[in-house]
N, CA, C and O atoms as a Tinker XYZ file with bonds, in Angstrom:
   268  protein
     1  N      0.643000   -0.900000   -0.349000    73     2
     2  CA    -0.479000   -0.175000    0.042000    64     1     3
     3  C      0.594000    0.913000   -0.684000    63     2     4     5
     4  O      0.509000    1.383000   -1.818000    81     3
     5  N      1.851000    1.212000    0.560000    73     3     6
     6  CA     2.301000    2.117000    0.873000    64     5     7
     7  C      3.200000    2.952000   -1.047000    63     6     8     9
     8  O      3.520000    4.108000   -1.326000    81     7
     9  N      3.281000    1.641000   -1.872000    73     7    10
    10  CA     3.913000    1.939000   -3.135000    64     9    11
    11  C      2.769000    2.619000   -3.580000    63    10    12    13
    12  O      3.006000    3.827000   -3.545000    81    11
    13  N      1.552000    2.367000   -4.014000    73    11    14
    14  CA     0.395000    3.111000   -3.975000    64    13    15
    15  C      0.473000    4.978000   -3.280000    63    14    16    17
    16  O      0.766000    6.082000   -3.738000    81    15
    17  N      0.229000    4.676000   -2.579000    73    15    18
    18  CA     0.225000    5.666000   -1.809000    64    17    19
    19  C      1.132000    6.539000   -2.213000    63    18    20    21
    20  O      0.879000    7.741000   -2.133000    81    19
    21  N      2.480000    6.035000   -2.771000    73    19    22
    22  CA     3.331000    7.568000   -3.245000    64    21    23
    23  C      2.933000    7.943000   -4.635000    63    22    24    25
    24  O      3.111000    9.078000   -5.078000    81    23
    25  N      2.231000    6.684000   -5.512000    73    23    26
    26  CA     2.334000    6.494000   -6.748000    64    25    27
    27  C      1.063000    8.071000   -7.101000    63    26    28    29
    28  O      1.084000    8.870000   -8.038000    81    27
    29  N      0.138000    7.984000   -5.942000    73    27    30
    30  CA    -1.339000    8.754000   -5.651000    64    29    31
    31  C     -0.758000   10.148000   -5.876000    63    30    32    33
    32  O     -1.015000   11.015000   -6.712000    81    31
    33  N      0.363000   10.065000   -4.565000    73    31    34
    34  CA     1.371000   11.722000   -4.212000    64    33    35
    35  C      1.448000   12.272000   -5.080000    63    34    36    37
    36  O      0.927000   13.354000   -5.348000    81    35
    37  N      2.451000   11.305000   -5.993000    73    35    38
    38  CA     3.279000   12.150000   -7.129000    64    37    39
    39  C      1.786000   12.612000   -8.699000    63    38    40    41
    40  O      1.796000   13.537000   -9.511000    81    39
    41  N      0.675000   11.390000   -8.481000    73    39    42
    42  CA    -0.069000   11.917000   -9.817000    64    41    43
    43  C     -0.765000   13.313000   -9.246000    63    42    44    45
    44  O     -1.104000   14.258000   -9.958000    81    43
    45  N     -0.877000   13.249000   -8.069000    73    43    46
    46  CA    -1.359000   14.960000   -7.696000    64    45    47
    47  C     -0.681000   15.812000   -8.232000    63    46    48    49
    48  O     -1.097000   16.681000   -8.997000    81    47
    49  N      0.922000   15.564000   -7.721000    73    47    50
    50  CA     2.065000   16.459000   -7.723000    64    49    51
    51  C      1.343000   16.684000   -9.039000    63    50    52    53
    52  O      0.766000   17.736000   -9.315000    81    51
    53  N      1.400000   15.827000   -9.677000    73    51    54
    54  CA     2.133000   16.604000  -11.671000    64    53    55
    55  C      0.669000   17.026000  -11.967000    63    54    56    57
    56  O      0.279000   17.011000  -13.134000    81    55
    57  N     -0.004000   17.333000  -11.146000    73    55    58
    58  CA    -0.921000   18.599000  -11.271000    64    57    59
    59  C     -0.987000   20.270000  -10.810000    63    58    60    61
    60  O     -1.758000   21.217000  -10.960000    81    59
    61  N      0.452000   19.964000  -10.095000    73    59    62
    62  CA     0.715000   21.380000   -9.931000    64    61    63
    63  C      2.412000   21.947000   -9.398000    63    62    64    65
    64  O      2.930000   22.698000   -8.571000    81    63
    65  N      2.875000   20.785000  -10.764000    73    63    66
    66  CA     4.607000   21.233000  -10.509000    64    65    67
    67  C      5.018000   19.887000  -11.087000    63    66    68    69
    68  O      4.558000   18.756000  -10.928000    81    67
    69  N      6.097000   20.395000  -11.854000    73    67    70
    70  CA     6.665000   19.677000  -12.831000    64    69    71
    71  C      7.032000   18.437000  -11.775000    63    70    72    73
    72  O      7.310000   18.550000  -10.581000    81    71
    73  N      6.921000   16.798000  -12.852000    73    71    74
    74  CA     7.079000   16.207000  -12.306000    64    73    75
    75  C      9.110000   15.573000  -12.434000    63    74    76    77
    76  O      9.612000   15.738000  -13.546000    81    75
    77  N      9.831000   15.075000  -11.567000    73    75    78
    78  CA    11.749000   14.634000  -12.295000    64    77    79
    79  C     11.000000   13.410000  -13.532000    63    78    80    81
    80  O      9.824000   13.199000  -13.829000    81    79
    81  N     12.042000   12.911000  -13.929000    73    79    82
    82  CA    12.432000   11.680000  -15.201000    64    81    83
    83  C     12.209000   11.138000  -14.218000    63    82    84    85
    84  O     11.344000   10.323000  -14.538000    81    83
    85  N     12.575000   10.926000  -12.295000    73    83    86
    86  CA    12.571000    9.194000  -12.051000    64    85    87
    87  C     10.561000    9.429000  -11.133000    63    86    88    89
    88  O      9.780000    8.547000  -10.777000    81    87
    89  N     10.465000   10.478000  -11.089000    73    87    90
    90  CA     9.009000   10.224000  -10.610000    64    89    91
    91  C      8.186000    9.677000  -11.776000    63    90    92    93
    92  O      7.474000    8.673000  -11.787000    81    91
    93  N      8.450000   10.599000  -12.809000    73    91    94
    94  CA     7.665000   10.345000  -14.369000    64    93    95
    95  C      7.863000    8.150000  -14.641000    63    94    96    97
    96  O      7.156000    7.471000  -15.386000    81    95
    97  N      8.789000    7.743000  -13.926000    73    95    98
    98  CA     9.760000    6.084000  -14.353000    64    97    99
    99  C      8.964000    5.457000  -13.224000    63    98   100   101
   100  O      8.499000    4.379000  -13.596000    81    99
   101  N      8.552000    5.849000  -11.607000    73    99   102
   102  CA     8.268000    5.113000  -11.441000    64   101   103
   103  C      6.566000    4.864000  -11.175000    63   102   104   105
   104  O      5.928000    4.037000  -10.524000    81   103
   105  N      6.241000    5.907000  -11.943000    73   103   106
   106  CA     4.515000    6.200000  -12.550000    64   105   107
   107  C      3.908000    4.696000  -13.290000    63   106   108   109
   108  O      3.108000    3.808000  -12.997000    81   107
   109  N      5.077000    5.133000  -14.713000    73   107   110
   110  CA     4.643000    4.313000  -15.464000    64   109   111
   111  C      4.963000    2.488000  -14.974000    63   110   112   113
   112  O      4.272000    1.498000  -15.211000    81   111
   113  N      6.456000    2.629000  -14.130000    73   111   114
   114  CA     6.181000    1.377000  -13.968000    64   113   115
   115  C      5.066000    0.964000  -13.654000    63   114   116   117
   116  O      4.488000    0.158000  -14.383000    81   115
   117  N      4.288000    1.603000  -12.039000    73   115   118
   118  CA     3.653000    1.010000  -12.012000    64   117   119
   119  C      2.018000    0.535000  -12.500000    63   118   120   121
   120  O      1.589000   -0.568000  -12.839000    81   119
   121  N      1.480000    1.590000  -12.399000    73   119   122
   122  CA     0.519000    2.134000  -13.716000    64   121   123
   123  C      0.302000    0.714000  -14.414000    63   122   124   125
   124  O     -0.877000    0.740000  -14.768000    81   123
   125  N      0.740000   -0.258000  -14.710000    73   123   126
   126  CA     0.315000   -1.368000  -15.454000    64   125   127
   127  C      0.190000   -2.211000  -14.634000    63   126   128   129
   128  O     -0.218000   -3.257000  -15.138000    81   127
   129  N      0.382000   -2.273000  -13.366000    73   127   130
   130  CA     0.308000   -3.304000  -12.215000    64   129   131
   131  C     -0.467000   -3.140000  -11.518000    63   130   132   133
   132  O     -0.586000   -3.897000  -10.555000    81   131
   133  N     -1.461000   -1.901000  -11.750000    73   131   134
   134  CA    -1.981000   -1.374000  -10.386000    64   133   135
   135  C     -3.561000   -0.489000  -10.762000    63   134   136   137
   136  O     -3.737000    0.670000  -11.134000    81   135
   137  N     -4.352000   -1.386000  -10.533000    73   135   138
   138  CA    -5.573000   -1.009000  -11.290000    64   137   139
   139  C     -6.221000    0.502000  -10.472000    63   138   140   141
   140  O     -6.751000    1.503000  -10.955000    81   139
   141  N     -5.930000    0.159000   -9.187000    73   139   142
   142  CA    -6.744000    1.338000   -8.393000    64   141   143
   143  C     -5.625000    2.667000   -9.090000    63   142   144   145
   144  O     -5.971000    3.577000   -9.844000    81   143
   145  N     -4.263000    2.397000   -8.554000    73   143   146
   146  CA    -3.879000    3.682000   -8.981000    64   145   147
   147  C     -3.922000    4.333000  -11.177000    63   146   148   149
   148  O     -3.407000    5.238000  -11.832000    81   147
   149  N     -4.841000    3.178000  -11.442000    73   147   150
   150  CA    -5.133000    4.022000  -12.893000    64   149   151
   151  C     -6.748000    4.413000  -12.620000    63   150   152   153
   152  O     -7.192000    5.063000  -13.567000    81   151
   153  N     -7.657000    4.191000  -11.634000    73   151   154
   154  CA    -8.582000    4.170000  -11.345000    64   153   155
   155  C     -8.365000    5.431000  -10.922000    63   154   156   157
   156  O     -9.292000    6.081000  -11.404000    81   155
   157  N     -7.846000    5.967000  -10.454000    73   155   158
   158  CA    -7.148000    7.170000   -9.805000    64   157   159
   159  C     -6.812000    8.355000   -9.880000    63   158   160   161
   160  O     -7.208000    9.428000   -9.425000    81   159
   161  N     -5.463000    7.749000  -10.976000    73   159   162
   162  CA    -5.491000    8.884000  -12.010000    64   161   163
   163  C     -6.951000    9.306000  -13.338000    63   162   164   165
   164  O     -7.278000   10.441000  -13.685000    81   163
   165  N     -7.462000    8.203000  -13.743000    73   163   166
   166  CA    -8.791000    8.541000  -14.798000    64   165   167
   167  C     -9.730000    9.646000  -13.912000    63   166   168   169
   168  O    -10.266000   10.611000  -14.458000    81   167
   169  N     -9.839000    9.372000  -12.542000    73   167   170
   170  CA   -10.780000   10.293000  -11.269000    64   169   171
   171  C     -9.909000   11.961000  -11.397000    63   170   172   173
   172  O    -10.672000   12.918000  -11.538000    81   171
   173  N     -8.896000   12.166000  -11.365000    73   171   174
   174  CA    -8.236000   13.683000  -11.044000    64   173   175
   175  C     -8.230000   13.882000  -12.552000    63   174   176   177
   176  O     -8.187000   15.026000  -13.006000    81   175
   177  N     -8.262000   13.039000  -13.182000    73   175   178
   178  CA    -7.662000   14.476000  -14.500000    64   177   179
   179  C     -9.913000   14.518000  -15.032000    63   178   180   181
   180  O    -10.254000   15.542000  -15.624000    81   179
   181  N    -10.789000   13.697000  -14.818000    73   179   182
   182  CA   -12.167000   14.217000  -14.919000    64   181   183
   183  C    -12.368000   15.103000  -13.795000    63   182   184   185
   184  O    -13.148000   15.945000  -14.239000    81   183
   185  N    -12.137000   15.366000  -12.716000    73   183   186
   186  CA   -12.236000   16.166000  -11.798000    64   185   187
   187  C    -11.928000   17.538000  -12.480000    63   186   188   189
   188  O    -12.784000   18.372000  -12.776000    81   187
   189  N    -10.240000   17.680000  -12.741000    73   187   190
   190  CA    -9.616000   18.351000  -13.475000    64   189   191
   191  C    -10.502000   19.265000  -14.647000    63   190   192   193
   192  O    -11.071000   20.347000  -14.510000    81   191
   193  N    -10.374000   18.352000  -15.881000    73   191   194
   194  CA   -11.457000   18.740000  -17.035000    64   193   195
   195  C    -12.665000   19.362000  -16.670000    63   194   196   197
   196  O    -13.181000   20.225000  -17.380000    81   195
   197  N    -13.296000   18.860000  -15.282000    73   195   198
   198  CA   -14.986000   19.052000  -15.428000    64   197   199
   199  C    -14.513000   20.753000  -14.613000    63   198   200   201
   200  O    -15.045000   21.837000  -14.854000    81   199
   201  N    -13.862000   20.591000  -14.056000    73   199   202
   202  CA   -12.931000   21.878000  -12.717000    64   201   203
   203  C    -12.955000   23.076000  -13.783000    63   202   204   205
   204  O    -13.676000   24.067000  -13.666000    81   203
   205  N    -11.786000   22.767000  -15.167000    73   203   206
   206  CA   -11.373000   23.565000  -16.194000    64   205   207
   207  C    -13.176000   23.975000  -16.786000    63   206   208   209
   208  O    -13.821000   25.020000  -16.694000    81   207
   209  N    -13.544000   22.550000  -17.416000    73   207   210
   210  CA   -14.693000   23.444000  -17.632000    64   209   211
   211  C    -15.880000   24.559000  -17.046000    63   210   212   213
   212  O    -16.015000   25.649000  -17.601000    81   211
   213  N    -16.727000   24.156000  -15.854000    73   211   214
   214  CA   -17.262000   24.629000  -15.220000    64   213   215
   215  C    -16.459000   26.229000  -15.637000    63   214   216   217
   216  O    -17.047000   27.113000  -16.260000    81   215
   217  N    -15.133000   26.329000  -15.177000    73   215   218
   218  CA   -14.603000   28.236000  -14.885000    64   217   219
   219  C    -13.972000   28.667000  -16.314000    63   218   220   221
   220  O    -13.344000   29.725000  -16.364000    81   219
   221  N    -14.131000   27.844000  -17.522000    73   219   222
   222  CA   -14.160000   28.810000  -18.668000    64   221   223
   223  C    -13.023000   28.618000  -18.516000    63   222   224   225
   224  O    -12.460000   29.702000  -18.364000    81   223
   225  N    -12.067000   27.462000  -18.453000    73   223   226
   226  CA   -10.293000   27.479000  -18.496000    64   225   227
   227  C     -9.939000   26.117000  -19.771000    63   226   228   229
   228  O     -9.767000   24.980000  -19.330000    81   227
   229  N     -9.884000   26.281000  -20.802000    73   227   230
   230  CA    -9.145000   25.004000  -21.515000    64   229   231
   231  C     -8.060000   24.094000  -21.205000    63   230   232   233
   232  O     -6.886000   24.348000  -20.935000    81   231
   233  N     -8.870000   22.618000  -21.321000    73   231   234
   234  CA    -7.591000   22.074000  -20.719000    64   233   235
   235  C     -6.847000   21.862000  -21.782000    63   234   236   237
   236  O     -7.337000   21.614000  -22.884000    81   235
   237  N     -5.133000   21.967000  -21.470000    73   235   238
   238  CA    -4.494000   21.281000  -23.207000    64   237   239
   239  C     -4.632000   20.171000  -22.359000    63   238   240   241
   240  O     -4.780000   19.943000  -21.158000    81   239
   241  N     -4.479000   19.272000  -23.933000    73   239   242
   242  CA    -4.320000   17.982000  -24.485000    64   241   243
   243  C     -5.642000   17.257000  -24.735000    63   242   244   245
   244  O     -5.761000   16.251000  -25.434000    81   243
   245  N     -7.002000   18.133000  -23.824000    73   243   246
   246  CA    -7.600000   18.055000  -23.654000    64   245   247
   247  C     -8.892000   17.174000  -24.927000    63   246   248   249
   248  O     -9.716000   16.290000  -24.695000    81   247
   249  N     -8.523000   17.987000  -26.381000    73   247   250
   250  CA    -8.744000   17.219000  -27.142000    64   249   251
   251  C     -8.143000   15.887000  -27.913000    63   250   252   253
   252  O     -8.621000   15.145000  -28.771000    81   251
   253  N     -7.252000   15.911000  -27.424000    73   251   254
   254  CA    -7.054000   14.563000  -28.233000    64   253   255
   255  C     -6.030000   13.870000  -27.299000    63   254   256   257
   256  O     -5.092000   13.260000  -27.812000    81   255
   257  N     -6.202000   13.953000  -25.549000    73   255   258
   258  CA    -6.369000   12.717000  -24.472000    64   257   259
   259  C     -5.001000   13.026000  -24.109000    63   258   260   261
   260  O     -4.413000   12.123000  -23.514000    81   259
   261  N     -4.670000   13.580000  -24.223000    73   259   262
   262  CA    -2.424000   13.285000  -23.869000    64   261   263
   263  C     -2.623000   14.705000  -22.613000    63   262   264   265
   264  O     -3.208000   15.789000  -22.606000    81   263
   265  N     -1.836000   13.989000  -21.738000    73   263   266
   266  CA    -1.435000   14.459000  -20.357000    64   265   267
   267  C     -0.552000   14.660000  -20.473000    63   266   268
   268  O      0.113000   15.084000  -19.528000    81   267
């Protein structure tokens, strides 16, 4: 569970600051094996897009699904 806690923290941090290469590597290695963290990533994307839509701010990458 400690690894998931770290990964979800990094996914949240990525909304506020650029992650290091090492942090992205940790995320990319963990996500294929953890449906809980993949679901968390989807949920925070959805929440971010909804907040941006409600505020009128365009979301970078929203048109093509990139993040």
